[in-house]
C-alpha positions, 0 to 999 in steps of 0.5 A: 711281926712288926719289923717284918711288916714294916720292911715289906711296906717299905719295899712295896712303897718303893715298887709301887709308890705304897700301892698294892694288891692284897692277895687272899685265898678263901678256899678255907675259910676267909680271914676277912669274912664279909669285910671285903666284900665290896672291894675283892676282885674274885680270880675267875677260874675257868673250871665248872666245877670250881666253886667261884666263891671259894676263888682267890681274890684281890684287894686294892691297898693304898698304905698311905690310908690308915685303914688300908695300912692296918689291913695290911698289917693285919695280913702280914700276921695272918701269914706269919700265923699260917706257917706256924706249926700247929696251923700246918698241922691243923690243915688251915691252909695259907689264907694270904697269898701274898702282897702284888705290885702292879701298874695295872688294875686288880681285874686285869691281874685276876683275869690273867691269872683266872683265864690263863694260868690256873687251870691246865689240861694235862694227861687228858685231865684238867689240872688246878695249878694252886700257884697262889699258895705261897708254898708252891710258888717257893718251889715252883718258881725256881724251876721256872724258864724266864718265859714261863715265869714272864707268862705267870706274872702277866700284868704283875710286876712283882709278887711278895709273899712269906715262905717256909721259915717265914722268910720272904719271897720276892719274884719279879717279872723278868724283863722281856718284850711281848708276853707269852699267851699262856702259862704252861708247864712241862711234863717234868714239872707236873711231875714235881708239883704232884711230889710237893705234898709228899716233900712238904709232909716231910719238911713238916715232919722236920720243922716239928721235931725237937729242936736238939735234933733239927738239922741246921742245913738247908731243907734238901728240896731239890734232892728230895724231889729227885729222889721221889722220881725214882719211887713209881719204878720201885713200886711206891705210888700211894701218896701217903707212902711216898710221903714216907719215902720222901721223909726217909730221902731226907733223914737217910739221904737222898740216893738211900734206895740205891743201898743194898739194904733196901733192895728186899723192900723194893721186892716187896713194893713191887709186888704190890706191897705198901712201903710202910709194911715192906719196911716193917717186914725188912727191918722189923720197925715202923717207917717213922723209926728207921733213921734210928737203926740205919747207919748211913754208907760211906758214899752217902750223906744224910742231906746231899749237896 
């Protein structure tokens, strides 16, 4: 942990002379309790039903000050702990969103995110985009256009965070002229965001598997998200069932849905059967055990590229 903390500190010292904003999400519980209440700047999320005391907050840190450096080290340790399998299965959330390099004040960054980035109108509903979660940012950022990246960053120059596999995430604001007024996602991106929970559940199941059974290949996020776009047309719409579908896209190949052996399953799901129940009817096993009796056809690979 110390090496990671030192490396991150070195990057922040280069990026912003050792000054940064610690970005905290107290939605599940505040890791710092009331210790930072006098220093925190809340992100003013603009929705009347959102409990503002649970909003993410920013704290200005100067890593040349011993107390702030100790707080930074503690935040790195908390971020690492949040990605342990036990913590993920306990659904404790990601209390440390990351660290922000910026020349602007914490209030300017908070205002930009609260007023322009978090709450979106889509399909006639107000949706909250939880980009403070580093796991969401890890998958969302590569799908954004340069204009969208600039709109999301606003006055922030660079975002640091810890992602899956405890890897360091680095997201820098692309260069450009005037910043777009608002950050918006298109319909395809909203569909993918809606599928993140199912894909995360599949990723977590892989992470929890015995070491001997884990693949050494990178997790096929894009392939699984692409496979999930076919799920609604196949009658797989419930979140818990989509998680099973996503797991099968990992284990059996992203195009498993096109295999002739699955046709009787889709007949049932299109007739309102649950996906897991349809698997049991057709294959005589639980959805979690389907991969044990599945032989991948020649035109499929387990984790397609």
